[in-house]
N, C-alpha and C positions, 0 to 999 in steps of 0.2 A: 510796447508792450504789446502783445500777442492776446486776445479777448478767449481762442479758443484752449491755448495751455492753462488760462487761469479756469476758465472751464471744469477740465477736467481735473484744474486739482478741489476748487472748491466741490464736487463730483464725490472725490476720493475723502473728501473728509468728513461730507455726509453721510457716505456709505462705511467708512471707521463709526463715528457716531453711533450709526445705528447697529454697530456690531457690538459693540463696551455699554452693556444692560447695565451693570452698577452705573457707569454716569450719566446714562441713559436717564436709568429712574433717576435719581439725584435731579435731574435737572425739571421733573415733574415733580416731585417728593417737596423737593425745599421748599419753593414756594408752598406749595397746599398745605407743608404741617405751619409755615409759621401763618398763613392765612386763616389755619383752623385755633390756631392758641392765644391769636388777638382775638379773633372773632369772639372763638367762643366759649375758651376757656380761663384767659383774664380777666378778669373781676374784680375792682376795687371795689364795688360795696360787698361791704364783709357782712353773709350771714350766715346764720347755724355756728356760733362759733360756742365751743364745748364749755361749759364751766359748770359750779360745782356748788351746791348751796349743802349750806347749816342751818336749817329753823331751828332753832333753840327757843321760839315760843312753841312750836308743833300746835297753834292759832287756827281757827278759819279763816283769820285775816292773812295770816303767815302765807296759808294754802292760795288764798284770793291773789296776794302781792305776787308768787312764785306765779301762776298762771296769768297775772297782767302783762309781767316781764318774756313771760315766755310767748306770748301772741305776739309781742312786736317784731318776732321771726330773728332779731340781732344775733341770740344766743338760744341753746339750745342745751336743757341738762344730763348732763350726761350721769354725772356722780352725786352721792347725798349721801354726807360725811355729820358724827354726831357732835366734833368740837372743831373748832380755829385749826390746829395744830394738824389736824389730818387734810387739810384742805388747802395749806400751806404746803403739806410736802407733796402733796400730788401737782401744783402748781410748780415747786423744782425738779420734780422728775415730768413734766412736762405731759401728763395727761390729763390737763385741762388748762384755759389761760387764765383764768378767774375763778371768783369764789360767793357767790351774794351770803353776808352775812346777817338772819334777823335774828332782834335779840330777843332774853327773853319777858323782856315792859316792852313787848312788840303794840301791843293792844294801849297799853297807855300812854306810847310817844303817839301813838295816830289822834288822841283824842287830848294829847296837849301842841298841836301841830309841831312835830319837833321834828328830827330826822327821823325815819326808817330803819334804816341799815345801812350797812355798808359793803361795799366792793373792794374784795382783793383782787390786783391785776396782774399780770405777770407783762412790766411795761419795757422790755425790752425788746420789743414786737411795737412799736408807733400806731402802725393801723389797726391794731386789736384794742389798742387803749384810746384811743381818740371813738372806737367804736361805743366802746363802753360808760367811755364820761357823756356822750351824747345822752344816755339813760339816767344819767346822773339826779334831772328834774323831773323825766315819764312823768303824766299825770297818770293818777288812780283811779279811773271814771266811774270801779265799782261799788270805788266807795260814797256816799252820798253825802256826807257830811265830813269827808276829807279836801275841802278848798281849801288849800294852803296860801298865803299868798306866795308873789313869787321870788321875792325873797330868800324861800327857805326850802332847799332840796331836799328832793326826797330821798339820796343816797348819799353817803360819803363816797369820795372812795383814793382809793390809798394805791401806790402805783410801785410794783416790789420793782429794786435789780435795775431801773433807771426813772428815776421822779423827775429829772427834769426835761422826759421825752427828748432827748439826742440822739440825731438819726447813727451816728455811729459808731454810738454802740450794736445796733443790728448790724447795720454793714458790717462793718470791717470782720466779724468772724465768718458771716455769710463770706464777704469775698474770697475768704484761704478755699471754700467748696468752688468757687469759679474757677479762682486761676493754676488748680489743684487739677479740676477736669480740664482746662483744656491744654492745661502741659505734657499731664502724663498722661491723655490718651494718645495727643498727638508725637510724643515724644515714643510711645509702643506700636501704634497703628502703622508706622511704618518702618519697625526692627527688624520682620521677617521680610516684609516686600525689598526692602533696601540690601540686604543681603541676596536677596537674591537679581535681583539687577545689579550690581556689581560686582557679580560673576563669585563670590565668596558661598553661597549657598553650596556649591560645590564638594570645597574645603569641608566643610559641615560635616556632608553628607558621608565623606569619608573617614570621617572621625568614631572614636568607640562613643558618641555623646550622645542620650537616646533623648527621643522628646519633652520629656518630663522636664529633663535637667535645662534642655536649652529653654525651655519657659523660665525658667525659675531663674536661672542668670542672667536671662535678659530685664529681667525684674529687677535684680538687684541696687545695680548702678540709679537706677531712678529717684529710687525708694530716699538715698541720698542728695540728688538735687528736690525732693519735694520737700526735704526737713527745712533744708536751704530758703527756700521758699518759704517755709511756715516761720521761720525763724524772723524774714524781714517782713512779713506782712503785720504778724502781732507785735511785733518792737516797733515801728516804725505809726502804729497805728495807737498803740499804748504813750510812746515815748509825744507825738504830734499831733493825735486826735486824743490821748486821756480815756480812753476805753480803758477799761476796769478789769484786769485778769483775775476773777476772786477765784478758779478754779485750779486744783492742782498741778503745777506744769505734766506730773507724769502720768495724769489723766489726758493733758491736752496730748503728752506725744503718742502714747497707746492711743487714743481716737484718731489721728492725724496718718498712724503708721497701717492702722486697718482700710481709711479713703484711700490713701496713696494704693496699695496694693490692691483695693478695688478697683478702682482706677487703671492701673497699669496693666492687671486683670482685663478689663473690658479693653484695651486699648491690642492686649494679645492676641485675641479674638477675634480683632476686625483685623488684623496683620495678616492672619491664616484664612481669610475670605477677599482680602483685596489684591490685585494682582498687578498693581502699582502704586506707586505713592502718591499719582494723584487720585485716585478713587479711594485709598486709605484717607486723605485729605479730606473728600468730599464725606466722605461714612464719618470721619469725627464730625464735623460741619451739626450731623445729622444728629448726633445725641447731643450735642455740646449745647445746640437751641432747645429744645427741651427739657436740660437739665439746669439753663439759667431760668428757664422762663416756669417751671412747676417746678422746682426745687423747694418753693419759701424762699427767695434769694430776693426776690423783686415784688413779689405780689403774695399776699398769704393762702396759707394750705386750704383755709379754709373757706376762702371766697370761691374757689374752682367745684365748678361742679363733680359730680361721684367719678364720669367714666375719665377727667381730664386727674385728678386724685389717684385710683386708680392705675390710670398710666406710670403719674411720678412716685408710684410707691414700688416701682422697680428700679430707677437711677437710684444709684449710689449716692447723687449730692442733695437726695432729697434726706436719707437717712445723718448723713453727714452732717446739713446744717444743722437739723433738731440737736447732733450731736453736740457739735461744736457752740454751739450758742445757750444747751443746757448747763455744761462745762465750766466754759470763758464767765459769763455772764451769769449763771444760777447756781454758781457752786457744785451741780451734779455732780456726780461721779458713772462712771461707765457701768454699774451693776443699776442704779439711779434708772440709767438708760440701758437695757438689756437688752430690749428687744432691736435697738438701731444696732445696737454693740453684735451682736449673734447675725442681723443681717448683713451688713460687712464680711467680716468674718464667713460665713456661708458664701453669701455670692463668691468670694475670691477664692474659695475653695473649689466650687465647683467650678469656678470661671476658668480655671489655669489646667486643671482634666479634662475641660471643654477643646482649650486651645492648645492640651499637647496631643488630643486624642486628631484632631485636626490637620494637625502639622504629621505630614509623613517625609520619609530620608526619600523620597524621589523626584525626580528634576520637573515631571508631569502633576 
């Protein structure tokens, strides 16, 4: 063995690494992003859950109870409705996670030491439902005469969509977003780079195919791959884990097509930036980590700081998590979830244009 030859190779590798700016950047950014995500953005102590209030009593006692609930900082009143049906529709559309119903005879209930009101909760997210259940027996210290026995609860809680609080009901639809993000972005992030490394780019340059046609043609085959994965996950989830599929299969198909297209488009944009397949895979990991941790798959969106929520809103996975859980679990449709639907469609449209504009039919 020659240490001089080994020294020469080591120096060469360090110089090559220092010249590869994307790889060098990933060496620094990947651990930094993970540290910030786990140390700052990820929070299982849920606060400020968006809720609606239906105060049918319209009394001073009702207003005091609402303020007492808000003081806990577990929930945040974002909507007020006149009827229970309006609150149920808001939960179905994903505008709020729960609703507090205060009945007409609220004052009489307080005097008789009865249950004061009712929570209706989107039980598909077990962390959210656990946080609301903790308010079931909350004390009301603002009322001196309301010293109720410990056996009498302050509120009743009704869990919609997942009354048994099974985690599979929430995990399996979310798993669609994680797997599709992982595979779709990885497949297309190496598409253009692979053509360059194999020498096929020279053949594409000599053809009359324009950049927009190439980008769309690169996406289409993988759409069918994504649909096969969707069928496997939902089929096995329903058959093995008894996950209910409450929504229309047509709505599930359309929503999934939107997300697959958005993910493939994101992969194409990465492919036009990366110079090698290694760089493309590194950049895919860089996108995949926030997509898993910030999209609401593992940790509730409401538990994240505002800055982390802003970052998560940029990711296609965040919008698909809301969409697919709304359709599969809450029987919503794409019109009910129109914000996420439009965002995914707009991301795909703009992403294809960006990828096509970055691709030049030249070797340099």
